[in-house]
N, C-alpha and C positions, 0 to 999 in steps of 0.2 A: 690266324692261320701264317705260318712264316716258306715264303716260295721265295725262289733265287727270281732270280731279274729274266723277263720273257727275252728272245733275240729279235730284235727288230722294234722294239718298243720307245717311245718317246715316254718318259717317266716326266710333270712337272712335279717337282721336288718344293716346297714350302719351307724356308729358313729363318733362323729367328730376326728378330727386327729391332733387334737392341741384345736384350739377354738371350747370350747361349741357352742355359739350363730349358730353352722352351724351344731347343730343335726335337724331334718325335725318332724313339729309338729305330722306326721305320726307316725316316729320313736317312738316319746316319749310315740303316747296311745298305739300303739303294746305291746311295752316295760310293759307298766300297766298293759295291756290285758291278755295278755299272761298267759298260768299256771305254767312257769317257762324260766328260761335266761341260756340257756350254753354259760359259758363266758371262754374265753381262761385263764383269771386272774380275779378271784372272789373279788381280793383287790382292784385293780385296776379297776373293772366296778362299784365298789361297791360307789367308790366316784361319778363316773359318775350317778347313780341311786339315789343316797342322793341327790344331788344338782339339781336332777328335781324331789324329792318327789315319785322316785318310789318304791314300795314295795316288786314288782315279787320276788317271792326266786331264788337263783341261783344254777347253779349248773357246776361245771367246765368239759371243755373240752380242752384238748391241746395236743401236738405233744407227752406226754409221755403218755398220759392216754386214746389216740383215741382208742385204737383198744378193749379196754373194754367199753369205755365210749357210743363207736356208736352201738354196741349192745343193750344196758338201755335206748339211748335217742329212739330208733325206737321201741323199745315196749311201752315208754310212748307216743308215738306217736298214734302207732296201738289200744291203749286204748281208743283215742278220745283227748290226750291232747295237746293245741295248745303251742308249743316251739319256741322263739324267738333264734336264732345262733350271736351271737357278736364275733370281736376281740377286742383286742385292741385300737384299730385306725382304722378307714375306713371299707372295705368292707371285710365283713369275706369271705375267700378263696383263695385271693391273698394273695399268701409269707405264709399263713399260712395253718396247714390241714381241713378250714374249705370245703375244696370241697369234701373231704372223705365221712364226715356225708351227704354232700346233693348228692353226687352219691350215697352213700346208701340207701337214700331216696327214689329216681327214682328207681334204682331195686327194691323197696318194693312196689313201685308205691304208697307213699307218696306223696300228695301234696306240694310242695315247692313253696313261694311266695317269690322274694328280694323288700325288704323293702328301694331303693337306696339314698345314700350319700357319702359324701368325700372318695376319695380317693387319694392317694400321686402321683400317676404316672398322672393324668389326671389333676391334681390342678397344678405339676412341669412343665409339657408339656406345659399348656396352655400361661402361661408365660415366657416359655423358650427364644421366639424368633427365633426359630429353626423352622424345617418344620412338620404339624402337620397333612395331609391329609395322610399319612400314617407312622407307628412305629410300633416298637416290645418290647414288656416287656418281660425284662430276670430276673427279681428280683435280687437275690443276684448270687454272680459270685462263682464257686465252690473255696474254702476258698485258697486253695495251690495246687503244683504242676499239674501233666500229666493235670490231668481233669482241671483246672484252665485255663493252657493253650489249650489247645483243644479248649475252649468253646470261647476264645478271639480268635482264627486262625479261628475259625468259622462263628467267627462274622467282622473279616476283612474286607470280601468284602461287608457287608448289607447293600444296597443302603437306606431303611428307617432310620429313627432316631430311637436311640436306648437307652434305658431308661433302667439304674441298680438303686437299694439298695444297700447303704454300710452302714454299721458301721463306727464311727470315728478312732476307732485303727486300722482299714485296708486299710484307705480311702488312706493314700501317698501311700502307696505299689500299690493299683490299678490305681492311676493313672498312676508310672512308667512302669505298666503292658499295658498301654493303650497306654501309646507315645512308648513301643515298636514293639504294635504289629499293630496298628491303625496309627503310627507317630504323633509325636510330633505336627505337625500343626493341629492335627483334630479341628474342633471347640466343646463345651463343654459348659454346664452348670452345677453349681451344687447348688443344692436348698437343705437348711436346716432349719430346726425347722417351716414347713411351717405351716402357721395358727398361728403359736402363736408369742407373745412377740417380738421377737428376730429375726422373718423371715429375709434369707436374702439369695440374689441371687449373683452369680458371673459367669461372664459369658467372655468366650475369650479362647485361645488355649489351648491343652492340659501341652504343657512346661508352661505355663505361671501358669496355676493350681498348677505344679508342685512346679514352687517359690513362689505365694502365701501360700501355706500350710507347706514350709517350715520355712516362716517365723511367721505361727499361726497354733496355735494348735485347730487340728477338735476339733468341738465340736457337738452333736446332731448327730440325722441322720439325712441322705443324700440321695439326691436321685439325682442321674447323666442321665443329659439327653447327648447325646455324638451325633453329625451331623453323618448321615448315608457316606460310601463312596461316593463322587461323579462321577458319571458313565460320562467316558470323550468322547465324539462324536470323531469319527476316522473324522480325516483331507483329504480331497480326494482331489485332483488337477483337474480342467476344464474337461480334457481330461477323467481322471477315470469316472468322476460324468457324465459327457455323455456316456459313455459306460455301463454303471448301465442304464441309462436311454434306451439307446439302445436296450438292455436285454428285460426289462420290457414293450415298444413302442411295438418289436416285439413279446409278449408275448400274446399281446390284452391289453397291458393296454392304459386308456389314459393318454395325455400327465399332464393334472389336476391331477390324481390318482397318475402318478407316481412321480410327483415333490411333493405330502403331501408324499409321503410318502418314499424316498428319504432323506425329512426335517425329517424324526423325526430320522432318524440314520445317520445323519450329522450335523455339525455345520452352514450349508448355512439356510435362510430360503427359505419357499416355494416358494416364490414370484420371490427371488434368481434361486433358480433351474430351475422353470418355463421358465427364459427368455434363459435356455441352453439348454431346449428341442424344443425351440424353432427355436434355428439353427439348429437344426437336422433334414436332407432332409426328403423331404415325401416319408412312404413306400412303397414297391409293393402293387399292390390293395389288392394282395394275403394275403400279413402281415401286412394290413392296422389295426392298433385299432379301438376299439370303439372311433368313435367321441365325444370331447369334451363336455357334459355340458355347456351351460352359465351357468353363474355365480354357477361354480359347486364348 
């Protein structure tokens, strides 16, 4: 369904992260139709607009002028203008001050409409080959010192896949810091120049990445996808497992339910634990658990 931009609305517009063909038809239409475009770098966005023959006027909105710009943009929106917010690449608000403008619009009860587009976070994750069902995005780490060390130590035991951004001049130091805190054998994927001509993925252990980038000069912006900490299930003896089963059965849990519960906490399968549960003598009638349901 095609509709004209609504008056008094902020449009959060995703733009390409490299390949101009990744812009959506909807994004082009909105950028052509709004009253103004709030851009992180008007010169950079100007090239994009020129390519698609978009003549909408721009106004700068970035980290260094956001405090003065936000009230101006809010005032324009309140007079009924439709404004598009863009960043240099990807979705606004991801590691840039766009979220502060969105937050101000929400507080002022101004409609905010997302126009989804490319994002380096999801683009890198989708092709990394590491688990994608659960992940955490950390953006750029603190540059140095205690804040950087504290952040890495906080992430050390994170079990979800971790995604970071890094500039080329800090990449080598970041890899060394990751090896120190996470361990040199942790799996990592380094994605650079995503969607561009020289797009590249490097996959391996952190120690291998350190060697690779000692021999090769880092170039371009990097998205790092780091495997989460592997949760090691406790290794229990048969005697210990049977003791745990006994406790669960006395608490009224069926053999099948107890086997399923312990399988999640140990390295044994539910079927293996169930066989151990069958070896436990029947409990006194007063302590008998709920009978197993067939095919439970």
